[in-house]
N, C-alpha and C positions, 0 to 999 in steps of 0.2 A: 288353795289355802293348806291345805294338809301337806305340805312340801317337804321335803329332805327324808322321806321314808317314812313318814308317822302314819300317813294313809295306809301305806301296805302293812306296817306293824299292827295296826287296829284290825286290817283285813285277815289278817292271820293268827289273832289272839283267838283263844278258846272261850265260847261263850256257852251259858250265860255267865256275865261278869258284873261286879258291882262298881260304883263310880271311885270307890277306894280302891279297888283292884287296878282299875285304869290309870288312876292317878299315880300309885306306887310302881306300876309300868312304865308309864310314858309319861310321866309329870314334869320331867327335865326337858322333854322334846320342845323344840321351839317353833310356834307357828309364825311365819313372815306376814305379815299384813300389809293392806296398801300405807296405812300411817304409823308402821312401827312393828312390833311383834310382842308376843305374849307366849307364855310357857302353858302346855296342856294342864299342869297344875290349875294355874291362875284361873283360866276358862272354866275346867269342871268344879273348881270349887265354888264356882257362883251357885251351881245348883243342888239342889236336895240329893240326898244320896237316894240311888234308885239301881234296879239291876236291870242292865241291857242285855236283850236276847239276841243281837246281831252288831255286827258291825256298822250296817247301816243306822241305827239306834243310836250309836255312840257318834256317828259323823253328824247325825242331826243334832243332838246335844251340843257338841262343839260348835256347830254353825248358829245355834241360837242364843249361844252363851259368850261369845266374843264381844269384846268392848266396842266402842265406837271406833277405835283404830281399824276397824274392818271396814269402816264407811268411807267410801270415796271423797262425796261431798254430804255432810250431815244437814237434814231437812232437804235434801234436792231430790226431786222426782220428775222425770219428763214425760210422765203420765198422768199425773193428777194436776189439777190448778192448785197454786199455793191458797191456804184457807186466808181468809180476811182476818187480820190484826197478826199474822205470823210474823215472828222476827227476821225469818228467813225471804219474805216478800221482796221482789224487786222495787226499787224507787220507782214510784209514780211519774210518768213523763206527760207534760201537756204539750199539744200541737198547737 
């Protein structure tokens, strides 16, 4: 997800760094997602201000704050059964 050099720039950044510093440095970078794109600024602005101690912490913050544009199929999981009453439940078939 952190394509077009954004991941490498985050890795090379000096830490600790605040959310505001990361937005100032990389906010204009675009993250290409399966269903569109978002800027680093849009993503990090969803979070409270914090101080990152490493590039890994920034990556995890970005991964946790991307919108539904990063989800291939909203509500889909091939691991868990669909909960009863879910709007994503498949149509019931009768044999």
